[in-house]
N, C-alpha and C positions, 0 to 999 in steps of 0.2 A: 382102621385093625377096629376086632374084635376082639374080647375079652372078658374071664368072670372074675371078680373082685365082692371078700363080706367080709360086704362094713358096717358097723355097728347099727340100730335103727334109730334108738337117738339120732346119727349122724343124716339118715337113710331122708326121715323126717325134718330135718331141714334144707336137707333138699331138694326138697318138694316141697316148699314151702318156699324156701330162696325164684325154687322156675318157679309157680304158681305166681308172687306176687311179682319177675320178670318181665311175668310173658313169655319164658321162651322154655324149651324142649330141658330137664331132666340130664339128658349128656349134654349138651351145653355150656350149663351150669358148673359143670363138673368139670369138664375141660378144664374152663375158664379159673378153679377153685390149685385144682391141679399142677397146673402155669402156671400160675401166683406162686400158692407155693415150690414151689422148685423153684424157680428165679431167684426169692426168697433165701433161699435153703446159701445158690448157686454164691448168692450176692457178701452172705454174710463170710463165708471160706476164702471169698478176691482177698479180703482185705481181710488182713492178720491187721491185728493192732498190737504199736511197740509203742515207749518211750527214748531216749536221749537223753541217756545217764548225765547229772551233768561232777565235771572236779570237781570239788567245794574244797579238798584241801584243808590239812590239818592247821587247829588255830596253833599258832602257837602260844609261848611262856607255860604252854598247860600236858606237867606229864601221867603222860594215858595210860601210863604200867596203875599207877593209882587212883582205884575207886577211890576213892577214902575221901581224897584232894578235888578230884573232876567233882565229886554227887555235891563237895560239901563248894565249889565255885559254883554252879549250877543255883544253888540254897544259896548264897549272895546279889549272883546276880536279879533274879527270878525278885528275890526282895528287900536288896538294893539300892 
């Protein structure tokens, strides 16, 4: 299929350089680059990152409504 694309000058130069270095046509290099780029996009979308939550519960013996007490206990544990 033929189509017309407007490419950045730097990108065209890179494509030409790569095609020459590989001994391939610019058309082949463009098709491969597009295929690899689209495959990379699909693989990112296909596998969403997920984490599993862990219920650590609350420590017994702490009054979670008294922030000053919690801070004091935390400092004693760190430096005690």
